[in-house]
TORKOLGU-510590 format. One record per residue: residue in three letters; x, y, z of N, C-alpha, C, O in turn. Coordinates in steps of 0.05 Angstrom, whole numbers. Example, Ala and Ser with C-alpha at 12.3 -4.5 7.8 and 13.67 -1.06 7.14 Angstrom:
// TORKOLGU-510590
("ALA"; (264; -114; 156); (246; -90; 156); (264; -66; 156); (285; -66; 169));
("SER"; (257; -45; 142); (273; -21; 143); (258; 1; 157); (268; 23; 161));
END
This chain:
// TORKOLGU-510590
("MET"; (2255; 1624; 696); (2268; 1639; 717); (2285; 1660; 705); (2300; 1656; 686));
("SER"; (2284; 1684; 716); (2300; 1706; 706); (2321; 1714; 727); (2317; 1711; 751));
("VAL"; (2342; 1725; 717); (2364; 1733; 734); (2370; 1762; 728); (2373; 1770; 705));
("THR"; (2372; 1778; 749); (2378; 1806; 746); (2406; 1810; 759); (2411; 1802; 781));
("THR"; (2423; 1823; 744); (2449; 1829; 754); (2453; 1859; 756); (2442; 1874; 741));
("TYR"; (2467; 1866; 776); (2473; 1894; 780); (2503; 1898; 779); (2519; 1882; 790));
("SER"; (2511; 1919; 766); (2539; 1925; 765); (2543; 1955; 771); (2523; 1970; 772));
("GLU"; (2567; 1963; 774); (2572; 1992; 780); (2564; 2009; 757); (2558; 2033; 761));
("ASP"; (2563; 1998; 733); (2555; 2014; 709); (2526; 2024; 712); (2519; 2045; 700));
("ASN"; (2509; 2009; 726); (2481; 2018; 730); (2479; 2043; 746); (2459; 2057; 745));
("TYR"; (2499; 2049; 762); (2497; 2072; 781); (2515; 2095; 774); (2517; 2114; 789));
("VAL"; (2527; 2094; 751); (2545; 2116; 742); (2529; 2141; 738); (2509; 2140; 724));
("GLY"; (2537; 2162; 750); (2523; 2188; 747); (2500; 2192; 766); (2488; 2214; 767));
("LEU"; (2493; 2172; 782); (2471; 2175; 800); (2477; 2197; 821); (2459; 2213; 827));
("GLY"; (2501; 2197; 832); (2508; 2217; 852); (2506; 2246; 841); (2497; 2264; 855));
("SER"; (2515; 2249; 816); (2515; 2276; 805); (2486; 2285; 799); (2479; 2309; 801));
("ARG"; (2469; 2266; 791); (2441; 2273; 787); (2427; 2281; 813); (2411; 2300; 813));
("ILE"; (2432; 2266; 834); (2421; 2273; 860); (2431; 2299; 870); (2416; 2316; 880));
("GLY"; (2457; 2304; 867); (2469; 2329; 875); (2458; 2353; 860); (2453; 2374; 871));
("SER"; (2454; 2349; 834); (2442; 2370; 817); (2413; 2376; 826); (2405; 2399; 828));
("PHE"; (2398; 2355; 832); (2371; 2359; 841); (2370; 2374; 867); (2354; 2393; 871));
("LEU"; (2388; 2367; 886); (2389; 2381; 912); (2397; 2410; 909); (2386; 2427; 922));
("LYS"; (2416; 2415; 891); (2424; 2443; 886); (2402; 2460; 875); (2397; 2482; 883));
("ARG"; (2387; 2449; 855); (2365; 2463; 843); (2343; 2468; 864); (2330; 2489; 864));
("THR"; (2337; 2448; 880); (2316; 2450; 900); (2324; 2471; 921); (2307; 2487; 929));
("TYR"; (2349; 2471; 930); (2358; 2490; 949); (2357; 2519; 938); (2348; 2537; 951));
("ALA"; (2365; 2522; 913); (2365; 2548; 900); (2336; 2558; 897); (2331; 2582; 901));
("ALA"; (2317; 2540; 891); (2289; 2548; 889); (2278; 2556; 916); (2262; 2575; 918));
("MET"; (2286; 2542; 937); (2277; 2549; 964); (2288; 2577; 973); (2273; 2593; 984));
("ILE"; (2313; 2582; 967); (2325; 2608; 974); (2311; 2630; 958); (2305; 2651; 970));
("GLN"; (2305; 2626; 933); (2292; 2646; 916); (2264; 2651; 927); (2255; 2675; 928));
("ALA"; (2250; 2631; 936); (2223; 2634; 947); (2224; 2650; 973); (2207; 2667; 977));
("ARG"; (2243; 2644; 990); (2245; 2658; 1016); (2253; 2687; 1011); (2243; 2705; 1025));
("GLU"; (2270; 2693; 991); (2277; 2721; 985); (2253; 2736; 976); (2249; 2759; 984));
("ALA"; (2237; 2724; 958); (2213; 2737; 949); (2194; 2742; 971); (2181; 2763; 973));
("GLN"; (2191; 2723; 990); (2174; 2727; 1013); (2184; 2750; 1030); (2168; 2766; 1040));
("ALA"; (2210; 2752; 1034); (2221; 2773; 1051); (2216; 2800; 1037); (2210; 2820; 1051));
("HIS"; (2220; 2802; 1011); (2215; 2827; 997); (2186; 2836; 999); (2180; 2859; 1003));
("ARG"; (2167; 2816; 997); (2139; 2823; 1000); (2133; 2833; 1028); (2118; 2852; 1031));
("TYR"; (2145; 2820; 1048); (2141; 2828; 1076); (2151; 2856; 1081); (2137; 2872; 1093));
("ILE"; (2174; 2862; 1071); (2186; 2889; 1075); (2170; 2910; 1061); (2164; 2931; 1072));
("ALA"; (2163; 2904; 1035); (2147; 2923; 1020); (2120; 2929; 1033); (2111; 2951; 1033));
("GLN"; (2108; 2908; 1044); (2082; 2911; 1057); (2084; 2930; 1081); (2067; 2947; 1085));
("HIS"; (2105; 2927; 1097); (2108; 2944; 1120); (2117; 2972; 1113); (2109; 2991; 1127));
("LEU"; (2134; 2975; 1093); (2142; 3002; 1085); (2119; 3017; 1072); (2119; 3042; 1073));
("SER"; (2101; 3003; 1059); (2079; 3017; 1045); (2060; 3032; 1064); (2045; 3049; 1054));
("VAL"; (2061; 3027; 1090); (2043; 3041; 1108); (2054; 3069; 1116); (2040; 3085; 1127));
("PHE"; (2080; 3074; 1110); (2092; 3099; 1116); (2085; 3120; 1095); (2077; 3113; 1072));
("ASP"; (2088; 3145; 1102); (2083; 3166; 1082); (2107; 3168; 1062); (2128; 3156; 1067));
("ASP"; (2103; 3183; 1041); (2123; 3184; 1019); (2149; 3195; 1029); (2171; 3187; 1020));
("ARG"; (2148; 3214; 1047); (2173; 3227; 1057); (2190; 3207; 1073); (2214; 3206; 1070));
("THR"; (2177; 3191; 1089); (2191; 3170; 1105); (2203; 3149; 1086); (2226; 3140; 1090));
("ILE"; (2188; 3141; 1066); (2197; 3121; 1048); (2221; 3132; 1032); (2241; 3117; 1028));
("GLU"; (2220; 3157; 1023); (2243; 3168; 1009); (2267; 3171; 1027); (2290; 3169; 1018));
("GLY"; (2262; 3176; 1053); (2284; 3178; 1072); (2298; 3151; 1075); (2322; 3150; 1082));
("ALA"; (2284; 3129; 1071); (2295; 3102; 1072); (2309; 3095; 1046); (2322; 3074; 1044));
("GLY"; (2307; 3112; 1025); (2320; 3107; 1000); (2303; 3093; 979); (2314; 3081; 961));
("PHE"; (2277; 3093; 983); (2259; 3080; 964); (2238; 3100; 954); (2235; 3122; 965));
("THR"; (2224; 3092; 933); (2201; 3107; 924); (2177; 3089; 926); (2180; 3064; 928));
("ARG"; (2153; 3100; 926); (2129; 3084; 929); (2126; 3066; 904); (2117; 3043; 906));
("ASP"; (2135; 3075; 881); (2135; 3058; 857); (2152; 3033; 860); (2144; 3012; 851));
("GLN"; (2175; 3036; 873); (2193; 3013; 877); (2179; 2993; 895); (2182; 2969; 891));
("LEU"; (2164; 3002; 914); (2151; 2983; 932); (2128; 2968; 919); (2122; 2946; 927));
("MET"; (2117; 2979; 898); (2095; 2966; 883); (2105; 2946; 862); (2090; 2930; 852));
("LYS"; (2131; 2948; 856); (2142; 2929; 836); (2144; 2901; 847); (2142; 2897; 871));
("ARG"; (2147; 2882; 829); (2150; 2855; 838); (2177; 2851; 853); (2195; 2866; 847));
("PRO"; (2178; 2833; 871); (2203; 2829; 887); (2228; 2825; 871); (2249; 2834; 879));
("ARG"; (2227; 2810; 849); (2251; 2805; 834); (2262; 2830; 820); (2285; 2831; 812));
("ASP"; (2245; 2851; 818); (2254; 2877; 806); (2267; 2895; 827); (2278; 2915; 819));
("LEU"; (2266; 2888; 852); (2277; 2904; 873); (2306; 2896; 880); (2310; 2878; 896));
("ALA"; (2324; 2907; 866); (2352; 2900; 870); (2364; 2916; 894); (2386; 2909; 903));
("SER"; (2351; 2936; 903); (2362; 2953; 924); (2358; 2942; 952); (2370; 2953; 971));
("PHE"; (2342; 2922; 956); (2337; 2911; 983); (2362; 2896; 992); (2362; 2886; 1014));
END
């Protein structure tokens, strides 16, 4: 017969690990949504002519860059 005992020492740090996991997961979700929004905006702006795009403060080259490179959005 075996006996298993549980003490508070078994759970030390569990809350901080769960909190850290949730923070990283939330940050990853936010980053993914931002990238999606940048792609969506760039897709719609790309149908305009160069003059209209420049009037909005962008260049066509900026629209073709990856979303993380677009700091001006």
